[in-house]
Each structure stands twice: as structure tokens, then as C-alpha cells.
Steps between C-alpha positions, in 0.01 A plus 500: 500500500626846412496811711361787298527868586141531626557205736824655624316824574222311679752296708679817611168667585388195699826500699477876560135583573593859592589565133241574235503277192544806273811602696649150475421493128676836455805373694527178298458687171766752606746222585446332162524835320830584668645158416387537138633857477839402641531206261399716203784736596742206497541486877508187713233455770602302806256389768717354777409144587258474207708554188625739237347617175728610218488567128689291247570616145448252220701596192357503151528158336387289212232249597304241307130486426412155639226447244691591183863483610564847354753727669333779697662809651427522873562853627679577825285505810518527875353237729436505875688246711440385857754335727361368825656601829652271760208523744248422225703195391516377859125549547419316175723208589404465867332182619184682617426652157129497415405338169712282281390632161842651430715270290804369688682467168521877449826611662535816288461804725508754218170523316385705203183691569 
């Protein structure tokens, strides 16, 4: 099961009944906006214990159309990257982790978003 933004906002509101849902929504949106803005400016975003977001440049290259086999020019682009932090890795690999839907074969900690 996935955690979507509206559920995150509701969970925070439930844990902090003194906060209004609109205020929590504004806070969450501001956090995501600041992360996005920093990445778009080429800066790294580090959340201690959770992980770090960064931007990776993919150079222009020649690819292949899988259907026809023709060469296709793929322009340069920037992709977001996430590297999990030590505390997150420990939490995910602890014995009391809830749910076993995460594949144990996936040892790669750097994921394209």
C-alpha cells in the first residue's frame, strides 16, 4: 500500500489535533515546493536520517527505437536521484519492520524518481 500526500496530511493532522488540516496541508506543500525548487536550481537536499535528493545529468545520446530499431537522438536531461540515509536503512532492515511487501532482492539504495 502506498502513502499518498493526502494520507500524509491526514496522519500529521491526526497526530497533532491542535493543528488545522489547512495549516498542515500548507506546511507539507511548502516542504515539497522547497525541495523541488532547490533541485531545479541544481542544489542537493539532505534530510538527516532520511536521505538525500540530488540531480543527475544525463548526456545527449543515440538510442534505439525498440519497435523499428532505428537510431533516435535522445536529448540531454536531468533526473532526480534519492539516496537513503543510514537511519532509514536501519529502520527498513530491522526485525520489527511492519509489512513484508518490499522485495528483499533489491539492494540498490539509489533510485530514479
